[in-house]
N, C-alpha and C positions, 0 to 999 in steps of 0.2 A: 777852272779845271771839270772835271768830265767826272763821271762817276758812271761803271759799269757792273752789271752783274751776269755772272752765269753760272749754272746750273750742269747738277750732273739731270741722268734719266730718270734714276732714283728719287731724283732731291736731298739722298742725305748728303748731298756735300758739292757747296758752293764756292764760289771765285769772285769778289768781289777786287775790282780794279781805280784805285783812283788814282789820278796823275794832275796832273800844275800844280799852283797855286793854292793853299788849301787853307785861308785867312778868313777868307768871307767866303763863307759860303754860297750856292747859287742854290736856296730852294726847291728850285724846277729839278734842278739833280738829284736831288735829298729824297725830292716827294717820289719821285721817278724809284730811287731806291732802294726805299722807303714799304712804294708798296709789293715789288716785284719779292720783296725779302719776306714781306707781313703772309705769302698767300704759301711759304716754303715752312716746313719743320723742321733746315738740314741738324746733321748732327755734326761737325764741319764745316767751319769757313774760312776760307781762305782771305785774307784781304793782301792784296798783294800794291805796298809803296815803292814802289822802283822806278815808277812814271813820277813822284810826289818832288817837287823840283821847292817847296815853302811849307811845312807843317805846322802851322802853329794853333792859334788856342782853337778857331773853331772845328780842327782834326782831331784834336785830345775830346773836345765837347762832342762830335760824332762818335769814334769806335765808342766810348763812353755808352752813349744812349744805344750804341749796336747791343753793344754786349749783355747790357737792361733786357735787347728786345727778346733777345736770343736766348733764355736760360739757361739751357742745357748743354749747351749745342759747346763747340770749343776754336778757339777762334788763334788763328794764329796768324800773326804784325810778319806779314814777309818781305827782303828787300829794303829795310829801311838806310837813308841813308843817315850817316854817321850827326849827325844834326837834330835829325825826328828820331833817332835811335835815342842819343839823349834826352831829348823831351819829352819822349816815353818811359824811357824809365824814371826822371823824375816826378812825371806825374801818378806816377804806380801804376799805368794800365801795362806794364809785365806783371804785377801781379794777378790780372787777370785776362791776360792774352798772354801767348805762345812765341815770343821775338826768331825767329827763322834770318837767316843772309838772304835766300830766293829761294821765290817760289818753284814746292820740289816738281818736275817737271811731269810728277805722274801722282797731281793734286786730284786729279779728275775720277782715279781708283784708289785716295786714299783708303785707309782702316780707319774704323772709327773703333777698336777693338780697345780698352784701358791701357794695354802693354803698348800701342802704337800712341797716344797722345799725351802729351808735353802735357797736360792738364785735364783731371779728371772731373765731371760733370761735377762733382763738388766743390767746382772752383770759391776761392773767398767771395764775402761778400761786398756788391759793386758798395764802396764809400763814392762822395761828389768830387770831382779834383780838387788838390789841399792848394792855398795858395803857396809860391816862394815863399821863404824869409831868408 
C-alpha cells in the first residue's frame, strides 16, 4: 500500500492517492501522509482511490480519521471500485464525503464555493462506524 499527497500552490486544494491493498495500514505511510496534511489547512481534499485493489476496515478507519482531522474541508472520494464503493456506503462514509466516479482532471483548480461543493462545510457530525448487522 502507498499513500501520496499533492498540494496546490495556494494550499487550498490537495489530492491524496491511496493505492494497493488497504487492509493492514503501514504505520510509516499513514504517519507521513498525516504529517503532510497536518501543516495544511486545505478547503478541498480529493482522495484518489482508483489504485486501491482491496479496501477493508483499515481504509474505512483511515478515511473517518482523515475526515475528523480536516473538519472544515470538503472530502471527495474518487474512483473507488464497485466493492470499495459498497463498503463506503455501508459504513456511512458517503454521508461525510462526496463520492465521485473519477478524480476530476482539473482537481488542482477546483473551486471552493458552496455552489460547486457536494457538501457544505457544515457536513454531518462524524459518528463511529457501526458494525454490520
